[in-house]
C-alpha positions in Angstrom: -14.2 37.1 -29.8 -14.0 36.4 -26.1 -17.6 37.4 -25.7 -18.7 35.0 -28.4 -16.6 32.2 -27.0 -17.9 32.5 -23.5 -21.5 32.5 -24.8 -20.9 29.5 -27.1 -19.1 27.4 -24.6 -21.7 28.3 -21.9 -24.5 27.2 -24.1 -22.6 24.0 -25.2 -22.3 23.1 -21.5 -26.1 23.6 -21.1 -25.7 26.4 -18.6 -27.9 29.5 -18.4 -26.4 32.9 -17.6 -27.8 32.7 -14.1 -26.3 29.2 -13.5 -22.9 30.4 -14.7 -23.2 33.5 -12.6 -23.9 31.4 -9.5 -20.9 29.2 -10.1 -18.7 32.3 -10.5 -20.2 34.2 -7.6 -21.2 37.2 -9.8 -24.5 38.6 -10.8 -26.3 37.5 -14.0 -25.9 41.0 -15.5 -22.1 40.6 -15.4 -22.3 37.5 -17.5 -24.6 39.3 -19.9 -22.2 42.2 -20.2 -19.3 39.8 -21.0 -21.3 38.1 -23.7 -22.4 41.4 -25.2 -18.8 42.6 -25.3 -19.6 45.6 -23.0 -17.0 44.5 -20.5 -14.3 41.9 -20.1 -13.4 39.7 -17.1 -10.1 40.3 -15.4 -7.4 37.6 -15.5 -8.4 35.9 -12.2 -12.1 35.7 -13.3 -11.0 34.4 -16.7 -9.2 31.5 -15.0 -12.3 30.9 -12.9 -14.5 30.9 -16.0 -12.2 28.4 -17.7 -12.4 26.1 -14.7 -16.2 26.3 -14.4 -16.6 25.8 -18.2 -13.8 23.1 -18.2 -12.1 24.9 -21.1 -8.6 26.2 -21.4 -8.2 30.0 -21.1 -6.5 30.0 -24.6 -9.7 28.5 -26.1 -11.8 31.3 -24.4 -9.4 33.9 -25.8 -9.9 32.5 -29.4 -7.3 29.8 -30.0 -8.8 27.2 -32.3 -9.0 23.7 -31.1 -7.4 21.3 -33.5 -8.6 17.7 -34.0 -6.7 15.1 -32.1 -4.4 13.4 -34.6 -2.8 10.0 -34.4 0.4 11.7 -33.3 -1.3 13.4 -30.5 -2.8 10.1 -29.3 0.6 8.5 -29.5 2.1 11.2 -27.4 -0.6 10.9 -24.8 -0.1 7.1 -24.8 3.6 7.6 -24.2 3.0 10.0 -21.4 0.6 7.6 -19.8 3.1 4.8 -20.1 5.7 7.0 -18.3 3.2 7.8 -15.6 2.3 4.1 -15.1 6.0 3.2 -14.9 6.6 5.9 -12.3 3.6 4.7 -10.2 4.8 1.1 -10.4 8.3 2.2 -9.2 6.8 4.2 -6.4 4.7 1.2 -5.3 7.7 -1.1 -5.4 9.7 1.4 -3.3 6.9 1.7 -0.7 6.6 -2.1 -0.5 10.4 -2.4 0.0 10.4 0.3 2.7 7.4 -1.4 4.5 9.2 -4.8 4.2 12.3 -3.4 6.0 10.2 -1.6 8.6 8.5 -4.9 9.4 11.8 -6.7 9.6 13.2 -4.0 11.9 10.2 -4.3 14.2 10.6 -8.1 14.4 14.2 -7.6 15.4 13.2 -5.0 18.0 10.7 -7.3 19.6 13.2 -10.1 19.7 15.9 -7.9 21.3 13.4 -6.5 23.9 12.3 -10.0 24.7 15.9 -11.2 25.1 16.7 -8.2 27.4 13.7 -8.8 29.6 14.4 -12.5 29.9 18.1 -11.8 30.6 17.5 -9.3 33.4 15.0 -11.7 35.0 12.6 -9.1 36.4 15.0 -7.4 38.9 12.2 -5.2 40.3 10.5 -8.2 41.9 13.1 -8.1 44.7 12.6 -4.4 45.4 11.4 -2.9 48.7 7.8 -1.8 47.9 7.5 0.1 51.2 9.0 3.1 49.4 6.2 4.7 47.3 8.5 5.8 44.5 10.1 2.3 44.1 6.7 0.8 44.3 5.3 2.9 41.5 8.4 2.2 39.3 8.2 -1.6 40.1 4.5 -1.8 39.3 5.0 0.1 36.1 7.8 -2.1 34.9 5.9 -5.2 35.9 2.8 -4.0 34.0 5.0 -3.2 30.9 6.6 -6.7 31.1 3.3 -8.5 31.6 1.7 -6.6 28.7 4.7 -7.0 26.5 4.9 -10.8 26.8 1.2 -11.1 26.1 1.2 -8.8 23.0 4.6 -9.5 21.6 3.9 -13.0 20.3 0.8 -12.0 18.4 2.6 -8.9 17.1 5.6 -11.0 16.0 3.4 -13.4 14.1 1.6 -10.5 12.3 4.9 -8.9 11.5 6.2 -12.2 10.0 3.1 -12.5 7.9 3.6 -8.9 6.8 7.2 -9.7 5.8 6.1 -12.6 3.7 3.3 -10.5 2.0 5.7 -7.6 1.2 8.7 -9.7 0.0 9.9 -9.1 -3.6 7.9 -11.3 -5.9 9.9 -13.0 -8.6 
């Protein structure tokens, strides 16, 4: 029965023995032996055959395929509805997480700005004749300079993102 099923399904898929052999990485004679009933594929190969022929292993082994009934279609529709609901919930959860991440980043930028404004660039009064102090001072100054140029644009983009990710009523 397996041999007849492999042959019938292969032919229904429009594959020659050679084409099926190439897809399964075996020689054509192996396919011929299976279809003549002279040998049988092992379990791993049976799974590979089912994948290549896009057919369940149970069908290859002889299980009859029943017609789809209205009840089967209803069950499939219910499963699809559950999957769609799960996807919608996942999308909502991701949007909510992104929304709060954006809010957190806005708060972080405001806090860093407040700290930098409050400390009023203390490194400007440092003695730059000491090489280590000079490197730290230049690094802090570069960070502050870059931060105050990038932060406003970033803050605006984050606020736009917050409005785009808010919960829609």
